[in-house]
Backbone as numpy.savetxt, mean C-alpha at the origin, in Angstrom:
# Nx Ny Nz CAx CAy CAz Cx Cy Cz
-26.36 -4.65 31.26 -25.57 -3.97 29.68 -26.05 -5.34 28.28
-26.68 -4.93 27.09 -26.66 -6.11 25.99 -26.27 -6.10 25.26
-25.19 -7.09 24.44 -24.09 -6.94 23.66 -24.62 -7.06 22.47
-24.39 -6.40 21.53 -25.29 -5.47 20.29 -24.62 -6.84 18.84
-25.74 -7.61 18.53 -24.93 -8.68 17.65 -24.84 -7.26 16.43
-23.47 -7.75 15.94 -23.81 -6.92 14.49 -24.86 -7.71 13.76
-25.31 -6.42 12.59 -26.00 -6.48 11.76 -25.39 -6.60 10.45
-26.66 -7.78 9.73 -26.65 -7.24 7.98 -26.66 -6.06 7.36
-26.27 -5.77 6.33 -26.65 -5.23 5.86 -27.90 -4.90 5.40
-28.64 -4.66 4.49 -29.02 -4.78 3.62 -28.85 -4.65 2.39
-29.52 -5.30 1.44 -28.32 -5.85 0.05 -28.47 -4.89 -0.75
-29.60 -3.31 -0.41 -29.20 -2.22 -1.35 -27.68 -1.48 -0.84
-28.29 -1.56 0.42 -26.52 -0.71 1.15 -25.65 -1.51 0.65
-25.86 -2.86 1.02 -24.27 -3.71 0.59 -23.45 -3.62 -1.03
-24.75 -3.26 -2.07 -24.13 -3.05 -2.92 -23.74 -1.49 -2.71
-24.20 -0.56 -2.15 -23.52 0.86 -2.13 -22.61 0.79 -1.68
-21.84 -0.57 -0.54 -20.97 -0.15 -0.06 -20.44 -0.90 -1.04
-20.51 -1.81 -1.84 -19.42 -2.08 -2.65 -18.84 -1.63 -3.68
-19.93 -0.81 -4.35 -19.20 0.68 -5.32 -18.48 1.37 -4.86
-18.53 1.67 -3.60 -18.31 2.94 -3.14 -17.00 2.35 -2.84
-16.30 1.21 -1.77 -14.71 0.77 -2.28 -14.47 0.15 -3.12
-15.20 0.31 -4.12 -14.32 -0.21 -5.55 -14.28 1.32 -6.67
-15.09 2.09 -6.37 -14.55 3.80 -6.80 -13.79 3.98 -5.94
-13.63 4.16 -4.78 -12.51 4.76 -4.16 -11.38 3.97 -4.83
-11.05 2.23 -4.22 -10.55 1.90 -4.81 -9.22 2.40 -6.49
-10.06 2.57 -7.89 -9.77 2.56 -8.50 -9.86 4.02 -8.42
-10.42 5.37 -8.39 -9.51 6.68 -8.21 -8.46 6.91 -7.16
-8.23 6.40 -5.90 -6.96 6.28 -4.94 -5.95 6.00 -6.49
-5.68 4.63 -6.98 -5.38 4.02 -7.61 -5.09 4.67 -8.47
-5.93 5.52 -9.39 -4.91 6.83 -10.25 -5.00 8.03 -10.16
-5.37 8.60 -8.80 -5.45 9.73 -9.18 -4.52 9.58 -7.37
-4.01 9.17 -6.78 -3.90 8.98 -4.71 -5.15 9.91 -4.32
-4.90 9.91 -3.30 -5.78 10.41 -2.38 -6.47 11.36 -2.14
-5.82 12.77 -2.69 -6.45 14.04 -2.63 -7.50 14.10 -3.54
-8.64 12.42 -4.38 -9.16 12.28 -5.30 -10.46 12.91 -3.34
-11.16 13.94 -4.37 -12.16 14.10 -3.43 -13.62 13.69 -2.73
-14.25 13.74 -2.04 -15.35 12.44 -1.56 -15.69 12.50 -2.25
-16.70 13.66 -2.46 -17.41 13.58 -3.53 -16.94 12.85 -4.56
-16.08 13.68 -5.59 -16.10 12.90 -7.14 -16.14 10.87 -6.48
-15.67 11.13 -5.03 -15.57 8.94 -4.96 -17.11 8.70 -4.95
-18.26 9.49 -4.47 -19.60 9.35 -4.20 -20.39 9.40 -5.31
-20.00 10.25 -6.61 -20.32 10.64 -8.08 -20.31 8.99 -8.98
-18.71 8.45 -8.25 -18.49 7.93 -9.06 -18.89 6.44 -9.21
-19.85 6.12 -8.09 -19.65 5.19 -7.48 -21.59 5.50 -7.03
-21.62 5.79 -7.91 -23.51 6.11 -8.15 -24.53 6.85 -6.77
-24.23 6.97 -5.72 -24.49 7.91 -4.70 -24.43 8.68 -4.40
-25.04 9.21 -3.66 -24.29 10.44 -2.66 -24.06 10.64 -2.09
-23.36 11.61 -1.78 -22.63 12.49 -0.42 -23.34 11.35 0.67
-24.56 11.84 1.28 -25.09 11.34 2.54 -24.79 9.98 2.78
-24.72 9.43 1.40 -24.32 7.50 1.55 -22.96 7.31 1.85
-22.35 7.37 0.82 -20.99 7.77 1.73 -20.78 7.60 3.04
-20.90 9.39 3.00 -20.25 9.85 4.63 -21.43 8.98 5.96
-22.42 7.95 5.19 -23.08 7.86 6.20 -22.31 6.33 6.74
-21.43 5.79 5.73 -20.43 4.43 6.17 -19.38 4.23 6.05
-18.57 5.84 5.60 -16.98 6.41 5.84 -17.54 8.10 5.62
-17.18 8.10 7.57 -18.10 9.31 7.72 -15.73 9.96 7.87
-14.75 9.36 7.34 -13.94 10.80 7.02 -13.41 9.67 5.95
-12.30 10.37 5.69 -11.41 9.52 3.28 -10.60 8.95 4.78
-10.15 8.89 5.95 -9.38 7.94 6.39 -9.83 6.77 6.51
-11.23 6.58 7.29 -11.56 5.10 7.21 -11.78 4.09 5.68
-12.78 5.51 4.65 -12.69 5.61 3.54 -11.84 5.10 2.64
-9.91 5.70 2.90 -8.45 3.95 2.04 -8.63 3.34 3.63
-8.48 3.27 4.51 -7.96 2.47 5.31 -9.80 0.55 4.96
-10.42 1.55 4.88 -11.04 -0.21 4.18 -10.91 0.04 2.41
-10.57 0.40 2.02 -10.23 0.21 0.37 -8.71 -0.20 0.03
-7.79 -0.06 1.10 -6.32 -0.98 0.88 -5.86 -2.07 1.73
-7.09 -2.85 2.26 -6.83 -3.57 3.41 -6.42 -4.97 2.46
-6.90 -4.80 1.26 -6.49 -6.71 0.34 -4.79 -5.57 -0.19
-4.54 -3.86 -0.18 -3.12 -3.98 -0.91 -2.50 -4.25 0.43
-2.95 -4.69 1.79 -2.33 -4.15 3.14 -1.61 -5.55 2.94
-2.97 -6.83 2.98 -2.89 -8.14 2.70 -1.67 -8.43 1.66
-1.55 -7.47 0.77 -1.25 -8.01 -0.26 1.03 -7.52 -0.23
1.04 -6.75 0.73 2.10 -6.20 1.13 2.62 -6.83 2.31
1.88 -7.19 2.64 2.37 -8.19 4.73 2.70 -10.05 3.73
2.15 -10.11 2.42 2.32 -11.52 2.18 3.75 -11.28 1.08
3.91 -10.35 0.47 5.35 -9.78 -0.30 6.30 -10.05 0.37
6.62 -9.34 2.14 7.42 -9.24 2.89 7.27 -11.12 3.87
6.34 -11.41 4.20 6.84 -12.41 4.73 7.00 -13.52 3.96
7.51 -13.78 1.93 7.62 -14.11 0.84 9.75 -14.40 1.35
9.32 -12.69 1.00 10.65 -12.06 1.56 11.50 -12.91 3.15
11.21 -13.29 3.54 11.55 -13.14 4.59 11.94 -15.08 4.56
10.63 -15.87 4.03 11.18 -17.45 4.33 12.36 -17.75 3.18
12.67 -17.00 2.41 13.35 -16.89 0.69 14.77 -17.90 2.23
15.40 -19.31 1.41 16.53 -19.48 1.76 17.98 -18.09 2.70
17.92 -17.53 1.10 19.20 -16.21 0.22 18.29 -15.16 1.18
18.93 -14.64 2.49 18.21 -12.82 3.09 18.25 -11.78 1.69
19.12 -12.08 0.20 19.79 -10.80 -0.32 18.76 -10.97 -1.13
18.58 -12.59 -2.18 17.21 -12.52 -3.00 15.88 -12.47 -2.15
15.93 -12.81 -0.97 14.88 -12.87 -0.09 14.35 -10.74 -0.04
15.50 -10.65 0.12 15.41 -8.83 -0.31 14.75 -7.65 -1.14
15.64 -9.00 -2.17 15.24 -7.66 -3.70 13.87 -8.53 -4.18
13.43 -9.44 -4.22 11.95 -9.54 -4.23 11.07 -8.73 -3.58
11.91 -8.39 -2.67 10.37 -7.17 -1.89 10.08 -6.08 -2.39
11.59 -5.46 -2.22 12.12 -3.91 -3.62 11.37 -4.47 -4.67
11.54 -5.65 -5.77 11.13 -5.41 -7.59 9.25 -5.68 -5.74
9.08 -6.51 -5.75 7.43 -6.28 -6.15 6.84 -5.57 -5.34
6.81 -5.21 -4.42 6.18 -3.63 -3.47 6.48 -2.84 -4.46
7.71 -2.00 -5.17 7.51 -1.37 -5.99 6.46 -1.71 -7.04
6.45 -3.14 -8.35 5.28 -2.99 -8.55 4.16 -3.27 -8.21
3.63 -3.03 -6.83 2.35 -2.66 -5.98 2.17 -1.90 -5.80
3.97 -1.11 -5.41 2.76 0.86 -5.15 2.52 1.27 -6.79
3.87 1.18 -7.74 2.83 1.84 -8.56 1.92 1.50 -9.78
1.34 0.11 -9.59 -0.55 -0.23 -9.85 -1.24 0.86 -8.92
-0.89 0.97 -8.09 -1.24 2.23 -7.22 -1.37 3.36 -5.96
-1.57 4.28 -6.71 -0.63 5.59 -6.85 -1.30 5.70 -4.60
-2.34 6.01 -4.09 -3.15 5.68 -3.37 -2.87 4.76 -2.30
-1.92 3.72 -2.79 -1.87 3.32 -1.25 -0.28 3.75 -1.17
0.23 3.86 -1.80 2.25 4.95 -1.14 1.60 5.54 -0.54
1.00 6.20 -0.86 0.72 7.51 -0.20 0.25 6.59 1.40
-0.88 5.87 1.32 -1.77 5.54 2.24 0.00 5.62 3.55
0.53 3.85 2.57 1.57 3.19 3.23 2.06 4.70 4.07
2.58 5.12 3.10 4.28 5.98 3.38 3.34 7.41 4.55
2.64 6.95 5.08 2.04 7.70 6.60 0.73 8.72 5.98
0.53 8.64 4.98 -0.62 10.47 4.94 -1.81 10.05 6.24
-2.02 9.27 6.45 -2.91 8.73 7.68 -2.17 8.11 8.22
-1.44 8.35 9.77 -0.87 7.76 10.54 -1.39 7.04 11.30
-2.71 8.31 12.02 -2.93 7.62 12.81 -4.77 6.76 12.74
-4.27 5.74 11.12 -5.44 5.02 10.87 -4.72 3.46 11.67
-5.23 2.79 13.01 -5.45 2.17 13.52 -5.11 0.96 12.99
-5.56 0.33 11.86 -5.47 -1.00 11.04 -3.79 -0.67 9.96
-3.85 0.44 8.71 -2.86 0.42 8.44 -1.35 1.45 9.27
-1.89 1.47 10.20 -0.74 1.97 11.50 0.11 1.24 12.06
-0.78 -0.03 12.57 -0.38 -1.51 13.05 0.68 -2.38 12.26
0.17 -2.34 10.89 -0.16 -3.44 9.86 1.30 -2.64 8.77
1.27 -1.93 9.01 2.69 -1.28 8.29 4.57 -0.98 9.39
3.70 -0.67 11.13 5.16 -1.59 11.51 5.23 -2.88 11.40
3.91 -3.43 11.43 4.75 -5.20 11.41 4.97 -5.16 9.72
4.98 -4.60 8.91 5.90 -5.23 8.09 6.52 -3.96 7.58
7.65 -3.36 8.67 8.09 -2.16 8.03 9.24 -3.31 9.52
8.88 -4.03 10.21 10.02 -4.83 10.78 10.06 -5.96 10.86
9.65 -6.82 9.91 9.92 -7.41 8.72 10.77 -7.65 7.85
10.79 -6.18 7.62 11.75 -5.87 6.65 13.72 -5.18 6.88
13.01 -5.01 8.01 14.44 -4.36 8.76 15.18 -5.88 9.09
13.86 -7.11 9.31 14.97 -7.74 10.26 15.47 -8.18 8.81
15.36 -8.88 7.72 14.92 -9.83 6.56 17.17 -8.72 6.09
16.59 -7.02 6.70 17.47 -6.14 6.35 18.84 -6.96 7.16
18.72 -7.25 8.02 19.65 -7.90 9.14 20.32 -8.91 8.56
19.48 -9.82 8.43 20.17 -11.29 7.27 20.90 -10.74 6.98
20.50 -10.38 5.65 20.84 -9.29 4.36 22.45 -9.00 4.85
22.50 -7.87 5.53 23.91 -7.72 6.38 24.61 -8.22 6.60
23.85 -9.15 6.62 25.15 -10.60 8.48 25.67 -11.07 7.29
25.28 -11.44 5.59 25.91 -12.39 4.99 26.85 -11.37 4.37
27.28 -10.43 4.64 27.78 -9.30 3.47 26.57 -8.55 2.05
25.94 -9.35 2.10 24.99 -8.57 0.91 24.46 -7.23 0.14
23.67 -6.59 1.87 23.66 -5.77 2.26 24.74 -4.31 2.25
24.14 -3.34 1.82 25.38 -2.36 1.94 25.60 -2.17 4.21
26.77 -1.97 4.17 26.11 -1.75 6.02 25.42 -0.17 6.23
25.62 0.64 5.82 24.89 1.33 5.94 23.43 1.61 5.62
22.52 0.88 5.20 21.68 1.20 5.39 20.84 0.90 6.12
19.97 1.99 5.75 18.27 2.07 6.97 17.24 1.32 6.87
16.57 1.59 7.11 15.49 0.75 6.75 15.30 2.46 6.27
14.85 3.95 6.92 14.57 4.79 6.76 15.17 4.93 4.82
16.24 4.49 4.43 16.38 4.65 3.09 15.47 4.35 1.94
14.25 2.70 2.70 13.30 1.63 2.38 12.71 3.38 1.54
11.70 4.12 3.07 11.24 4.26 3.14 11.54 5.64 2.22
12.70 6.25 1.96 13.06 7.85 0.81 12.64 7.09 -0.55
13.08 5.49 -0.71 12.80 4.98 -1.25 11.49 5.08 -2.52
10.68 4.18 -1.91 8.67 4.70 -1.98 9.16 5.69 -1.80
9.69 6.45 -1.77 8.80 8.36 -1.71 9.27 8.57 -3.53
10.97 8.29 -3.56 10.93 8.40 -4.77 10.16 7.75 -6.35
10.40 7.05 -5.87 9.21 5.80 -6.63 7.81 6.43 -7.14
7.40 7.12 -6.06 6.32 7.38 -6.42 5.73 8.23 -6.80
6.64 9.27 -7.19 6.90 9.98 -8.23 7.34 9.82 -9.82
6.88 8.71 -10.09 6.87 7.64 -11.44 6.24 9.11 -12.03
6.50 9.03 -13.03 5.24 8.98 -14.24 5.77 8.97 -15.43
4.29 8.27 -16.50 4.56 7.38 -17.86 3.00 7.75 -18.39
3.42 8.04 -19.74 2.48 8.05 -20.09 0.75 6.72 -20.70
1.52 5.79 -20.22 0.35 4.20 -20.45 1.28 3.55 -18.66
-0.24 3.16 -18.11 0.02 2.59 -17.24 1.41 0.30 -17.36
1.39 0.65 -18.74 2.58 -0.27 -19.22 4.31 0.50 -19.49
3.69 1.60 -19.31 5.28 2.53 -19.00 5.85 2.27 -16.94
4.49 2.72 -17.16 5.07 3.59 -15.63 5.67 2.58 -15.15
5.16 0.46 -15.75 4.72 -0.37 -15.34 6.41 -0.80 -15.84
7.02 -0.82 -16.54 8.21 -0.79 -16.95 9.71 0.25 -16.26
8.86 1.49 -15.94 9.36 2.42 -15.49 9.92 2.39 -13.77
9.22 1.83 -13.54 9.33 1.18 -11.82 9.76 -0.22 -11.56
10.15 -1.08 -12.34 10.66 -2.77 -12.85 12.25 -1.87 -12.78
12.76 -0.80 -13.87 14.11 -0.17 -13.69 13.92 0.58 -12.59
13.44 1.39 -11.90 13.32 1.78 -10.63 14.61 1.41 -9.24
13.24 0.07 -9.35 13.53 -1.26 -9.02 14.45 -2.19 -8.96
15.31 -2.39 -10.33 16.20 -2.66 -11.01 18.09 -1.73 -10.04
17.88 -0.47 -9.81 19.18 -0.03 -10.04 18.58 0.45 -8.50
17.42 0.59 -7.70 17.17 0.71 -6.05 18.24 -0.56 -5.55
17.97 -1.98 -6.18 18.75 -2.76 -6.18 20.44 -2.70 -5.92
21.05 -2.41 -7.20 21.74 -2.11 -7.30 22.33 -0.76 -6.15
22.16 -0.42 -6.58 22.33 0.77 -4.67 22.64 0.11 -3.86
21.92 -0.21 -3.19 22.20 -1.35 -2.00 22.52 -2.17 -1.80
23.36 -3.59 -3.10 23.97 -3.42 -3.39 24.88 -3.66 -2.33
25.87 -4.82 -1.26 26.82 -4.69 -0.50 28.47 -3.83 -1.53
């Protein structure tokens, strides 16, 4: 049996792929995952067949579109774990994750398991949650985090955070920062 070598996309196909991903990122960020695939194709300037040839499902498109945000989320948690003070690391994670999520409504939906079977996102979500759980244990051990804190509290917080509404992105970001500050206050021992 012959191993298939990966084929490099033609220049026009690569351009289409990049436009599709850019459009998906922009529309998912502003409207969430409910945006129709046809709208993404229209926004990218390609036909629906081109979109579906490259990304046969919305799940496949979302996984590709959010790869950068997944890496950013993991980096935030790693930075929190590296902090010498676990409470400061925990606070950093809350603040930065809220900021990441408020800038991209679709990523919040994806992270909160709209597509729980997406291989890439479910594995990274599990790793991220395990790392946050480690950080929470450290902060609890130092008496800085509420003893009754559970990881599901963080998921509840992200779900509530998803509902932030504001007339402009700047106001939404300000509301997110206020929400994160109140959350940190609520989680403090």
